[in-house]
N, C-alpha and C positions, 0 to 999 in steps of 0.2 A: 419363655418369658413369657409374662405379660407386658410391655412397656406405655407406662404411665404417666403423669405429669406430678404425681403429688406423693405423700408418705402414704404408706400402705395400701399403694395399687399395685405391690407386688414388683416393681423395676428397679433393679440394682442401679448404684451409681455408674457404674462402665456402660449400662446399658442405656442411660440416660445420655451419658457420654457420648456414645456412638451414635445415638438418634443426632444430638448436636450437629456433630462431626458432618453426617447423612445431610443436614440440612443447607449447611453454610458450602458444601459441593453444588448443590442446588443453585443458590445464591451465586455464587463464583460464576457457575456456566450464566444465570442470568445476564449478569455485569455483563460476561465475555460475548455472549450476543449481545446486547447495545452496543460495547465498544466495536463489532463488527459490521452492525448498522453503520454507526458513525462513520467507519471507514471505508463502508461502500460507498456512501455518500460523497464521499471526499473525491474519494477514486476515482468515479461517474463523472466529478466535476474537472477535475484534470485531465481526464479523457476528451472532454468537451472544449473545452477553453480552446484549446488549436483549431479549431473551426471558424474562431470566431476573432481572432488577430491577424491583424494587415500588418503586414511585411512588406515593401515596394520588393518587386520585381519576382517575388516568391508567391504572392496567395494573390486570390479574386480581387476582383474590385469592391466586390460587393458583402467581404467583410466589414463588420463598422469598429471595430476596437482598433485601432491607427497604435500602433507604439513606436517608442520612438526608442532604437536600439543601446541599451546603457553600454557603458565601457568597461571591461573585465579590469576588475582590483589587480589582478595575477597579472594580467595579459599590463596593463600601464606599469606596474611595480618593477615587473622582473625582464619583460621584451618579449615574453614568448605565453602561447597560448598555454591555459590549463586543461586538464581534462574535458572539462563544460564547456568549455569556449566551443559557440552555434551550435548546442541543444536546442534550444527556441526555435533557432531558425529552422535547424533539420528536421522536428517534427511538423512545423509549420509546412515546410517543401512537404514531407511527407505524406500528411493529409490531403496536400494539394495535387496529389501525382507524379510529383516531380522527385522521382526516384534517385537521378544523379545529382542532383543539386543537394540532396537532405546526405546521400553519404559523404559528398563535395564539405558540405560545413561541420558534421562530425559522425563518424561512422558509428557510432552509439546512440545515435538518437530512436533508431527504431528498436535496438533494443530497451529504451526506455520504457517506449509506446508495449513493445511485449512485455513486460516487467509489470507494469500496471493492469495490461490483462489480464494476468497467469492471475495476479493479486487481489484484484475484481471477482475473478471464479475462487481462489481460496477462501475469501472471505464470505463465502455465501455457503460455504461446507459447516461452516459451526451454528449456523442458522437453521437448516437443516438436518442434521446428524445431531443429534443428544447424548453425544459418550465423552467419555472423560478423557479418553485417549486423544480426545479432536484438539485441544490447546497445547498436548505435548507434539501432536503433528506442524501445530503453526509454529511452535518453537525451532523445532526443527528446521521446516522450510525457510524461515525469516532467514535463521543461522547461515545455512546454504545459499542461499541470493544475496547475505551480505559479504559473504566472503569472496562469491562469483562477480560480486560490481568492485569488489577493492583489487581483486585479479585484473578484472577487464580494467580499469581506469591505470593500474601500473602499470600495465603491458602497454 
């Protein structure tokens, strides 16, 4: 059957509905590509920020962003460290090749950096591959990473 846009073009109502469905798929893929480009930019910024953070006794003096470490609300209220205490110091120490300090501050700091790099790579797949299964793969990997981090921070 020939698909047209008007009456008398030979297209049935079902044919026009199916082409509308196909067009909506491509619009979703375009929006999904745009969102992934934004996420790549955000992830890239998150990966380079620790290079510019100065924390005394951890960072090099050449870093120009000097921070005063905030107190943790959980530690202040409950008296013990929360699972994310020391993540910033851990990542900054990791970026300055101080592996021992990084593990001392929070052993999960390097996992956060690895997760950011993996996400940066996975966000580029939908831009390169234009298949309908890619969003489903994305939902699956995000679910797996979410469960993994939940288990990691509960242990």
